[in-house]
C-alpha positions in Angstrom: 19.9 -29.0 45.7 20.8 -26.7 42.9 17.8 -26.0 42.1 16.8 -25.0 45.6 20.8 -22.5 45.7 19.9 -21.0 42.3 16.5 -19.8 43.8 18.2 -18.9 46.9 21.0 -16.4 45.4 17.8 -15.1 43.5 16.8 -14.3 46.4 19.9 -12.5 47.5 20.0 -10.3 45.1 17.0 -8.6 45.7 16.7 -8.9 49.5 18.3 -5.9 51.5 20.0 -8.8 53.5 21.6 -11.0 52.1 23.0 -13.5 54.9 20.8 -15.9 53.6 23.3 -17.1 51.1 26.0 -16.7 53.2 26.5 -20.2 53.4 26.3 -21.1 50.4 29.7 -19.6 49.7 31.7 -22.1 52.5 33.5 -20.0 54.2 34.6 -18.1 51.8 37.2 -14.9 53.0 35.0 -12.3 52.1 31.9 -13.7 50.6 29.1 -11.2 51.7 31.7 -8.2 50.1 32.3 -9.9 47.2 28.0 -10.6 47.4 27.5 -7.4 47.4 29.7 -6.2 44.3 27.9 -8.6 42.5 24.5 -7.7 43.5 25.2 -4.2 42.3 26.2 -5.6 38.9 23.2 -6.7 38.2 21.6 -4.0 39.8 23.2 -1.3 37.3 23.1 -3.7 34.2 18.9 -3.8 34.9 18.8 0.7 35.4 21.3 0.4 31.9 18.7 -1.9 30.4 15.9 0.5 31.1 17.3 3.1 30.7 17.7 2.0 26.8 14.7 0.6 26.3 12.6 3.3 27.3 15.2 6.6 25.7 12.2 8.5 25.6 11.7 8.9 29.0 15.1 8.9 29.6 15.3 12.1 27.1 12.1 14.0 28.6 13.1 12.9 32.9 17.3 13.5 32.6 19.3 10.7 33.1 19.8 11.6 37.0 16.1 11.5 37.8 15.4 8.3 34.9 18.3 6.5 37.3 16.0 7.1 40.9 12.6 5.5 38.8 15.0 2.7 38.1 15.8 2.1 40.7 12.7 2.6 42.0 11.0 0.4 39.9 13.5 -2.3 40.6 13.1 -3.4 43.9 9.9 -3.1 43.6 9.7 -5.5 39.7 12.7 -8.4 39.9 12.9 -9.4 36.7 10.8 -13.4 37.1 12.0 -14.5 32.9 14.4 -15.6 31.5 14.5 -13.5 28.8 15.8 -10.3 29.3 13.8 -8.2 26.5 10.5 -8.9 28.3 11.7 -7.0 31.2 10.7 -3.5 32.2 6.4 -4.4 30.8 5.8 -3.3 34.1 7.5 0.1 33.7 4.4 1.7 31.8 2.4 1.7 34.7 5.1 2.8 36.7 5.8 5.5 34.8 1.8 6.4 35.1 2.2 6.1 38.5 5.6 8.7 39.6 5.8 11.7 40.1 6.9 12.9 36.5 4.1 11.9 35.3 2.4 14.5 37.2 4.3 16.9 35.7 4.5 15.9 32.0 1.2 14.2 31.8 2.1 12.6 28.3 4.7 10.1 30.2 3.1 7.3 30.0 2.2 7.8 25.7 6.1 8.3 25.6 7.3 5.0 27.9 4.7 3.1 25.7 5.9 4.2 21.8 9.0 3.2 23.2 8.1 -0.1 24.1 6.9 -0.6 20.6 9.3 0.6 19.1 11.8 -1.6 21.0 9.9 -4.9 20.4 9.4 -3.7 15.7 13.2 -3.0 15.4 14.2 -6.3 16.8 11.5 -7.9 14.3 12.6 -10.1 11.4 10.0 -9.9 8.4 7.9 -12.7 7.6 7.2 -14.2 3.2 5.3 -11.2 2.2 1.7 -12.8 0.7 0.7 -11.6 -3.0 -2.9 -10.5 -2.9 -3.9 -13.4 -5.3 -4.0 -15.4 -2.6 -7.0 -13.0 -1.2 -8.3 -13.0 -4.7 -8.4 -16.7 -5.4 -11.0 -16.7 -2.1 -13.9 -17.4 -2.6 -16.0 -14.2 -2.3 -18.4 -15.7 -0.1 -15.4 -16.5 2.7 -14.0 -13.6 2.8 -15.6 -11.8 5.9 -14.8 -15.3 7.4 -10.5 -14.9 6.6 -8.0 -13.7 8.8 -4.9 -12.4 7.8 -1.8 -12.2 9.3 0.4 -8.9 9.8 4.6 -8.9 9.9 5.3 -9.3 13.2 7.2 -5.5 13.3 4.0 -4.2 13.1 2.3 -2.8 16.3 -0.8 0.0 16.8 -1.2 2.8 19.6 -3.7 5.0 19.9 -2.6 8.3 22.1 -3.8 11.0 24.0 -0.8 13.4 22.7 1.9 13.4 19.2 4.2 11.5 21.4 6.0 10.9 17.4 6.5 14.2 17.8 8.7 13.6 20.9 10.2 10.7 19.2 11.5 12.5 16.4 12.6 15.2 17.8 15.0 12.7 20.2 15.9 11.3 17.3 17.5 14.3 15.7 18.4 16.3 18.6 17.4 19.2 17.4 15.5 21.0 20.8 13.5 23.9 19.6 13.8 26.9 22.0 10.6 26.4 22.8 8.0 23.1 23.0 4.8 23.0 24.4 3.5 19.8 23.7 -0.7 20.3 23.4 -2.6 17.2 23.7 -4.1 15.4 20.8 -5.4 12.3 19.5 -3.1 10.6 17.3 -3.3 6.5 16.1 0.0 5.1 15.2 1.5 2.6 13.4 4.4 1.4 14.6 6.9 -0.4 11.6 10.2 -2.3 12.4 13.0 -4.9 11.4 16.2 -5.0 12.1 16.9 -2.4 13.9 14.4 0.0 11.9 11.3 1.2 12.1 8.8 4.0 11.6 5.9 5.6 12.5 2.9 6.4 10.5 -0.3 8.2 11.1 -3.2 6.8 10.3 -7.3 7.5 9.3 -9.3 6.7 12.8 -10.9 4.0 9.4 -7.4 2.4 8.7 -6.8 1.9 12.2 -9.5 0.8 13.6 -8.9 -1.8 10.9 -5.6 -2.5 11.3 -5.4 -2.8 14.6 -8.6 -5.2 15.2 -6.5 -7.8 12.3 -2.7 -7.6 14.4 -4.8 -8.6 17.2 -6.9 -11.5 15.4 -10.1 -10.2 13.8 -11.5 -11.0 11.0 -12.1 -9.0 8.0 -16.1 -9.1 8.7 -15.0 -7.9 12.3 -11.9 -5.6 11.1 -14.1 -4.0 8.6 -17.3 -3.2 11.4 -14.8 -2.0 13.4 -13.0 0.4 10.8 -17.3 1.9 10.7 -17.9 2.7 13.2 -15.0 4.5 13.7 -15.7 5.8 10.2 -19.2 5.7 8.1 -17.0 6.1 4.9 -14.4 3.7 5.5 -14.1 1.4 2.0 -13.1 -1.3 3.2 -11.8 -3.0 -0.2 -8.9 -0.2 -0.4 -8.1 -0.6 3.3 -7.6 -4.6 2.2 -5.4 -3.5 -1.1 -3.5 -1.3 0.8 -1.9 -3.5 3.5 -1.5 -6.1 0.8 0.4 -2.8 -1.4 2.3 -2.1 2.0 3.5 -5.1 2.4 2.1 -6.2 5.6 -0.5 -9.0 5.0 1.8 -12.7 5.5 -0.4 -15.4 5.1 -4.0 -15.9 5.2 -6.0 -18.2 8.4 -9.5 -19.4 7.7 -11.1 -18.0 11.1 -13.1 -21.4 11.5 -16.8 -20.3 11.3 -19.3 -22.5 9.1 
C-alpha cells in the first residue's frame, strides 16, 4: 500500500493534472492548493539544481533563458533516481538540441565540462601508489596491467576551448569583446573536496590517460597513444602518471 501511495504521489508531481492523487488526502481542505504548492517547490528545487550543476551554461545563456530551458527539461525528464547529484546527465543532449545551441555552438561542450567538474569536485582522493609498485612487476607483464586512477579525474576532448570559458566565468573579468574560435582541446579535469583544476594535454598523453581511465591495459593505452602521436614515449608517460599522484592501484587484466 505504501509503495502504491508513493508511486501515485510521485506521478502527481509530474502530471499537469494532479487530481488523481487527491483521494490520498482524505478530504483535507484545500488539498489541491497544498499539492500545487508542493509541486511548485519541487519544481523550483530542480531548477536551482540545474542552475548550480551547469554554471557555465547559465553564465552563457543568462538566468532567464537558463531557467526556461531548465523548466522544459524538467517537464520532459523527471528525476528517476534517489540521488540528486546524478540528475542532469540528460540535460547535455537536451541543451545541444535547444535553440540556444544554434546561437552558441559550443553550448553542448560547456554543458559537458560543467557536468564533469561537478563530478570531480565532490570526489575524495584515494591513497597514492608508489612507482615502486610498478617497478616490482615482471617486465613481460607490464602491457597486461591495468592502472586505477584517482576517482576525481576525467578526460574530455572538445572542439572548442571551453576551459577558457570556465576560467573567464570564474574570474568574472570579461574582455570588452571576445569571440570564441573553434579549436580542438584535450582536457584533463581533476578535483577533490570542492577544488578542481583543468589542464590541456598533448594528443598522445590524452589518448594514453583517457584509455587508462576507461579501464584499458597499459599496452592497449600505449597503442592508442602511438596511433595519436607516433613519437609517444610510454615509459615517460607512466613515470609522469605516478609523479602527478594519479595512480591508486594496479590490477592484472586477467589475460594470460
